[in-house]
DRENDO-1510 file (C-alpha; in Angstrom, 1 decimal, always signed):
<recs>
REC; n; res; u; v; w
REC; 1; UNK; +72.6; -0.1; +63.5 .
REC; 2; UNK; +71.7; +2.3; +66.2 .
REC; 3; UNK; +72.7; +0.5; +70.2 .
REC; 4; UNK; +71.0; +1.6; +73.0 .
REC; 5; UNK; +72.8; +1.0; +77.0 .
REC; 6; UNK; +70.7; +1.0; +79.8 .
REC; 7; UNK; +73.8; +2.2; +82.5 .
REC; 8; UNK; +76.8; +4.1; +81.5 .
REC; 9; UNK; +79.1; +2.3; +84.6 .
REC; 10; UNK; +82.8; +1.1; +83.5 .
REC; 11; UNK; +81.7; -1.8; +81.8 .
REC; 12; UNK; +79.4; +0.0; +79.4 .
REC; 13; UNK; +82.2; +2.6; +78.7 .
REC; 14; UNK; +84.2; +0.2; +77.9 .
REC; 15; UNK; +82.0; -1.7; +75.8 .
REC; 16; UNK; +81.1; +1.8; +73.8 .
REC; 17; UNK; +84.6; +3.1; +73.4 .
REC; 18; UNK; +85.9; -0.9; +72.7 .
REC; 19; UNK; +82.5; -0.3; +69.3 .
REC; 20; UNK; +83.9; +3.0; +68.9 .
REC; 21; UNK; +88.0; +1.7; +67.9 .
REC; 22; UNK; +85.9; -0.9; +66.4 .
REC; 23; UNK; +83.6; +1.0; +64.6 .
REC; 24; UNK; +81.1; -1.1; +64.9 .
REC; 25; UNK; +78.9; +2.1; +64.8 .
REC; 26; UNK; +79.4; +5.3; +64.8 .
REC; 27; UNK; +79.2; +7.4; +68.1 .
REC; 28; UNK; +75.5; +8.9; +66.5 .
REC; 29; UNK; +74.2; +5.5; +66.9 .
REC; 30; UNK; +74.7; +4.7; +70.7 .
REC; 31; UNK; +71.8; +5.7; +72.7 .
REC; 32; UNK; +73.0; +5.8; +76.3 .
REC; 33; UNK; +70.9; +6.1; +80.0 .
REC; 34; UNK; +71.7; +6.3; +83.4 .
REC; 35; UNK; +70.1; +7.7; +86.8 .
REC; 36; UNK; +73.7; +9.0; +87.5 .
REC; 37; UNK; +74.4; +12.2; +85.6 .
REC; 38; UNK; +77.9; +12.6; +86.2 .
REC; 39; UNK; +78.0; +9.0; +84.5 .
REC; 40; UNK; +76.6; +10.1; +81.9 .
REC; 41; UNK; +77.8; +12.9; +81.2 .
REC; 42; UNK; +81.1; +11.4; +81.6 .
REC; 43; UNK; +80.8; +9.3; +78.9 .
REC; 44; UNK; +79.6; +11.5; +76.6 .
REC; 45; UNK; +82.6; +14.2; +77.0 .
REC; 46; UNK; +84.1; +11.5; +76.0 .
REC; 47; UNK; +82.6; +9.3; +73.1 .
REC; 48; UNK; +80.1; +12.1; +71.8 .
REC; 49; UNK; +77.4; +9.1; +72.7 .
REC; 50; UNK; +73.5; +10.4; +72.8 .
REC; 51; UNK; +72.2; +11.0; +76.4 .
REC; 52; UNK; +69.1; +10.3; +77.0 .
REC; 53; UNK; +67.2; +11.2; +80.0 .
REC; 54; UNK; +64.7; +7.2; +81.4 .
REC; 55; UNK; +65.4; +3.9; +80.2 .
REC; 56; UNK; +62.1; +3.9; +78.0 .
REC; 57; UNK; +63.0; +6.2; +75.6 .
REC; 58; UNK; +66.3; +4.5; +75.1 .
REC; 59; UNK; +64.9; +1.2; +75.3 .
REC; 60; UNK; +62.8; +2.8; +72.3 .
REC; 61; UNK; +65.9; +4.2; +70.3 .
REC; 62; UNK; +67.4; +1.2; +69.3 .
REC; 63; UNK; +66.3; -2.5; +67.6 .
REC; 64; UNK; +69.2; -3.8; +69.8 .
REC; 65; UNK; +69.7; -2.9; +73.7 .
REC; 66; UNK; +72.4; -3.5; +76.0 .
REC; 67; UNK; +72.3; -4.1; +79.6 .
REC; 68; UNK; +75.1; -2.7; +81.7 .
REC; 69; UNK; +73.9; -2.7; +85.7 .
REC; 70; UNK; +73.7; -4.8; +88.3 .
REC; 71; UNK; +72.2; -8.1; +88.7 .
REC; 72; UNK; +70.0; -6.9; +91.5 .
REC; 73; UNK; +69.0; -3.2; +90.3 .
REC; 74; UNK; +68.3; -4.9; +86.7 .
REC; 75; UNK; +64.6; -6.1; +86.9 .
REC; 76; UNK; +63.9; -2.2; +88.3 .
REC; 77; UNK; +65.7; -1.2; +85.1 .
REC; 78; UNK; +64.0; -3.7; +82.4 .
REC; 79; UNK; +60.7; -2.4; +84.0 .
REC; 80; UNK; +61.3; +1.4; +83.4 .
REC; 81; UNK; +61.3; +0.0; +79.7 .
REC; 82; UNK; +57.8; +0.1; +79.7 .
REC; 83; UNK; +57.8; -2.8; +76.8 .
REC; 84; UNK; +59.6; -1.1; +74.3 .
REC; 85; UNK; +62.1; -3.8; +74.3 .
REC; 86; UNK; +59.0; -6.3; +73.1 .
REC; 87; UNK; +60.8; -7.7; +69.5 .
REC; 88; UNK; +63.9; -6.7; +70.3 .
REC; 89; UNK; +66.8; -7.8; +70.7 .
REC; 90; UNK; +68.6; -7.7; +74.7 .
REC; 91; UNK; +71.9; -8.3; +75.3 .
REC; 92; UNK; +72.4; -8.6; +78.7 .
REC; 93; UNK; +75.7; -8.8; +80.8 .
REC; 94; UNK; +74.6; -8.8; +84.4 .
REC; 95; UNK; +75.7; -11.5; +86.5 .
REC; 96; UNK; +74.3; -14.5; +87.3 .
REC; 97; UNK; +70.9; -13.2; +86.1 .
REC; 98; UNK; +69.6; -16.4; +83.5 .
REC; 99; UNK; +67.7; -15.9; +79.9 .
REC; 100; UNK; +64.6; -17.8; +81.1 .
REC; 101; UNK; +64.6; -14.6; +84.2 .
REC; 102; UNK; +65.5; -12.0; +81.5 .
REC; 103; UNK; +62.8; -13.2; +79.8 .
REC; 104; UNK; +60.2; -12.6; +82.5 .
REC; 105; UNK; +61.4; -9.3; +83.3 .
REC; 106; UNK; +61.2; -7.6; +80.1 .
REC; 107; UNK; +58.6; -10.1; +78.0 .
REC; 108; UNK; +59.2; -10.5; +73.6 .
REC; 109; UNK; +62.0; -10.0; +73.7 .
REC; 110; UNK; +64.8; -12.2; +72.1 .
REC; 111; UNK; +67.7; -12.7; +74.3 .
REC; 112; UNK; +71.8; -13.0; +74.5 .
REC; 113; UNK; +73.5; -13.3; +77.8 .
REC; 114; UNK; +77.2; -11.5; +77.6 .
REC; 115; UNK; +79.9; -12.1; +80.2 .
REC; 116; UNK; +82.7; -9.8; +79.4 .
REC; 117; UNK; +85.1; -9.1; +81.6 .
REC; 118; UNK; +87.2; -6.1; +83.4 .
REC; 119; UNK; +89.7; -6.8; +80.9 .
REC; 120; UNK; +87.5; -4.9; +78.1 .
REC; 121; UNK; +89.4; -1.9; +79.3 .
REC; 122; UNK; +92.4; -2.4; +77.2 .
REC; 123; UNK; +90.8; -4.4; +74.2 .
REC; 124; UNK; +91.6; -7.1; +75.8 .
REC; 125; UNK; +88.1; -9.3; +77.6 .
REC; 126; UNK; +87.0; -12.7; +77.7 .
REC; 127; UNK; +84.1; -12.9; +76.8 .
REC; 128; UNK; +81.1; -16.0; +76.3 .
REC; 129; UNK; +78.2; -15.5; +75.6 .
REC; 130; UNK; +74.8; -17.9; +74.6 .
REC; 131; UNK; +71.7; -17.0; +72.8 .
REC; 132; UNK; +68.0; -17.4; +74.1 .
REC; 133; UNK; +66.5; -19.6; +71.2 .
REC; 134; UNK; +64.3; -17.2; +69.3 .
REC; 135; UNK; +67.8; -15.4; +68.0 .
REC; 136; UNK; +68.5; -14.6; +64.7 .
REC; 137; UNK; +71.8; -15.5; +62.9 .
REC; 138; UNK; +72.2; -11.6; +62.6 .
REC; 139; UNK; +71.2; -11.3; +66.4 .
REC; 140; UNK; +74.4; -13.6; +67.1 .
REC; 141; UNK; +76.4; -11.2; +64.2 .
REC; 142; UNK; +75.8; -8.2; +65.5 .
REC; 143; UNK; +76.9; -9.9; +69.2 .
REC; 144; UNK; +79.7; -11.0; +68.2 .
REC; 145; UNK; +80.4; -7.5; +66.0 .
REC; 146; UNK; +79.8; -6.1; +69.7 .
REC; 147; UNK; +82.1; -7.9; +72.0 .
REC; 148; UNK; +85.3; -8.6; +69.2 .
REC; 149; UNK; +85.4; -4.8; +69.9 .
REC; 150; UNK; +87.1; -5.3; +73.2 .
REC; 151; UNK; +88.4; -9.0; +73.3 .
REC; 152; UNK; +88.2; -12.2; +72.3 .
REC; 153; UNK; +84.4; -13.8; +71.4 .
REC; 154; UNK; +83.3; -17.4; +72.6 .
REC; 155; UNK; +80.2; -18.2; +71.9 .
REC; 156; UNK; +78.7; -21.3; +74.5 .
REC; 157; UNK; +75.6; -22.9; +75.9 .
REC; 158; UNK; +74.7; -20.9; +79.1 .
REC; 159; UNK; +74.8; -23.5; +80.8 .
REC; 160; UNK; +78.7; -22.9; +81.6 .
REC; 161; UNK; +77.8; -19.5; +81.4 .
REC; 162; UNK; +78.3; -19.7; +85.1 .
REC; 163; UNK; +81.6; -21.3; +85.2 .
REC; 164; UNK; +82.4; -18.9; +82.7 .
REC; 165; UNK; +81.4; -16.3; +85.5 .
REC; 166; UNK; +83.6; -18.1; +87.7 .
REC; 167; UNK; +86.9; -18.3; +85.7 .
REC; 168; UNK; +87.4; -15.7; +83.2 .
REC; 169; UNK; +84.5; -13.5; +84.9 .
REC; 170; UNK; +86.2; -13.4; +88.4 .
REC; 171; UNK; +89.5; -14.3; +86.8 .
REC; 172; UNK; +91.3; -10.6; +86.6 .
REC; 173; UNK; +90.9; -10.4; +90.3 .
REC; 174; UNK; +92.6; -14.2; +90.3 .
REC; 175; UNK; +95.4; -12.5; +88.6 .
REC; 176; UNK; +96.1; -9.0; +89.9 .
REC; 177; UNK; +96.1; -10.9; +93.8 .
REC; 178; UNK; +98.6; -13.3; +92.1 .
REC; 179; UNK; +100.4; -9.7; +91.0 .
REC; 180; UNK; +100.3; -8.1; +94.3 .
REC; 181; UNK; +101.6; -11.2; +96.1 .
REC; 182; UNK; +104.7; -11.4; +93.5 .
REC; 183; UNK; +105.8; -7.8; +94.1 .
REC; 184; UNK; +105.3; -8.3; +97.7 .
REC; 185; UNK; +107.6; -11.0; +97.5 .
REC; 186; UNK; +110.1; -9.2; +95.5 .
REC; 187; UNK; +110.0; -6.3; +97.6 .
REC; 188; UNK; +110.5; -8.8; +101.2 .
REC; 189; UNK; +113.5; -10.1; +98.9 .
REC; 190; UNK; +115.3; -6.6; +98.6 .
REC; 191; UNK; +113.6; -5.2; +95.2 .
REC; 192; UNK; +112.9; -1.9; +95.1 .
REC; 193; UNK; +108.2; -1.4; +95.1 .
REC; 194; UNK; +107.8; -0.2; +91.5 .
REC; 195; UNK; +110.5; -2.2; +90.0 .
REC; 196; UNK; +108.9; -5.3; +91.6 .
REC; 197; UNK; +105.6; -4.3; +89.5 .
REC; 198; UNK; +106.3; -3.8; +86.9 .
REC; 199; UNK; +108.7; -7.2; +87.1 .
REC; 200; UNK; +105.6; -8.7; +87.7 .
REC; 201; UNK; +103.2; -7.3; +85.1 .
REC; 202; UNK; +105.6; -8.1; +82.4 .
REC; 203; UNK; +106.1; -11.3; +83.7 .
REC; 204; UNK; +102.2; -12.5; +83.9 .
REC; 205; UNK; +102.3; -10.6; +80.4 .
REC; 206; UNK; +104.4; -12.3; +78.8 .
REC; 207; UNK; +103.8; -16.0; +80.3 .
REC; 208; UNK; +100.4; -15.7; +79.1 .
REC; 209; UNK; +101.7; -14.7; +75.3 .
REC; 210; UNK; +103.3; -17.9; +75.5 .
REC; 211; UNK; +100.7; -19.6; +76.3 .
REC; 212; UNK; +98.7; -17.9; +74.1 .
REC; 213; UNK; +100.9; -17.7; +70.8 .
REC; 214; UNK; +103.0; -21.8; +71.7 .
REC; 215; UNK; +98.8; -23.0; +72.3 .
REC; 216; UNK; +100.5; -25.9; +74.0 .
REC; 217; UNK; +98.7; -27.0; +77.7 .
REC; 218; UNK; +100.6; -24.8; +80.2 .
REC; 219; UNK; +102.3; -27.8; +81.9 .
REC; 220; UNK; +104.3; -28.6; +79.2 .
REC; 221; UNK; +104.9; -24.4; +79.6 .
REC; 222; UNK; +105.9; -25.0; +83.2 .
REC; 223; UNK; +108.4; -27.8; +83.0 .
REC; 224; UNK; +110.2; -25.9; +80.3 .
REC; 225; UNK; +111.0; -23.2; +83.1 .
REC; 226; UNK; +111.9; -26.1; +86.4 .
REC; 227; UNK; +114.8; -27.3; +85.6 .
REC; 228; UNK; +116.0; -30.3; +88.3 .
REC; 229; UNK; +117.2; -28.8; +92.1 .
REC; 230; UNK; +116.5; -25.7; +90.3 .
REC; 231; UNK; +115.0; -22.0; +92.0 .
REC; 232; UNK; +111.5; -22.7; +90.1 .
REC; 233; UNK; +111.5; -26.0; +90.8 .
REC; 234; UNK; +111.7; -25.8; +94.6 .
REC; 235; UNK; +109.5; -22.5; +94.8 .
REC; 236; UNK; +106.4; -24.6; +93.2 .
REC; 237; UNK; +107.1; -27.1; +95.4 .
REC; 238; UNK; +106.1; -24.7; +98.3 .
REC; 239; UNK; +103.4; -24.2; +96.1 .
REC; 240; UNK; +102.4; -26.6; +96.0 .
REC; 241; UNK; +103.0; -27.8; +99.8 .
REC; 242; UNK; +100.9; -24.5; +100.9 .
REC; 243; UNK; +97.4; -25.6; +98.2 .
REC; 244; UNK; +97.7; -23.1; +95.9 .
REC; 245; UNK; +96.0; -24.7; +92.8 .
REC; 246; UNK; +93.6; -26.3; +95.4 .
REC; 247; UNK; +92.5; -22.9; +96.1 .
REC; 248; UNK; +92.5; -21.7; +92.6 .
REC; 249; UNK; +90.6; -24.0; +91.5 .
REC; 250; UNK; +88.3; -23.9; +94.7 .
REC; 251; UNK; +87.9; -20.3; +93.7 .
REC; 252; UNK; +86.6; -20.5; +90.4 .
REC; 253; UNK; +83.9; -22.9; +91.5 .
REC; 254; UNK; +82.9; -20.4; +94.5 .
REC; 255; UNK; +82.5; -18.0; +92.1 .
REC; 256; UNK; +80.1; -20.8; +90.0 .
REC; 257; UNK; +78.7; -21.0; +92.7 .
REC; 258; UNK; +77.5; -18.0; +93.5 .
REC; 259; UNK; +76.4; -16.5; +89.9 .
REC; 260; UNK; +73.7; -20.0; +90.1 .
REC; 261; UNK; +72.4; -18.6; +93.4 .
REC; 262; UNK; +72.5; -14.8; +92.4 .
REC; 263; UNK; +70.8; -16.4; +89.0 .
REC; 264; UNK; +68.6; -18.4; +91.7 .
REC; 265; UNK; +67.5; -14.9; +93.8 .
</recs>
């Protein structure tokens, strides 16, 4: 199977490299277009994929086309395919663009809308995707293979994708903020910056792995760490008093709202 990518940025590069690592296809089966020559050349040097000069050429080169551009650039990029998407599978990772909107921009194609996250760069993405009613079982299998090569995959109804964007799509940024804050706290208590950052990273990584391996509810795992009148209890009381839990809930909801706004625009 041949695959075409419109866009050669960080997410496109992560997906392509994941596909090659996962042996989804060979580099010779991947075609990429992008208006930025430096990005194209860097991607070609790293992966040996095929570079094409226009979106029309890349759309004509493969039956599966992956749209990896910013939402505001999608309409222009799809218009430049000059009708070559008709009858093909279009997989979009552009945040906030609904399946109906994508079908209007690229009439005649079958659409899968996906939301990976930046952990795709290390093969640890959480990717959810939703399918157009015209998508075939084979199409869905292609999407599953592509996104499984960069992490875990979760098929969802399209109505849930804005919430997915708010949680896992934007989620790495929330965790990086937590990581930074924990490290700053360690430094404020006297730890060297390098050690504080290493401890913060490993703590988050270990906690996530524990939650994954045990499949326990986070509240149960939290209680395992919290001794009566202990240091963790004191720290958690401070977080609750400052509304940290509510702030994270509101953050996810704010990103969900923004995703809906992008779709309406």
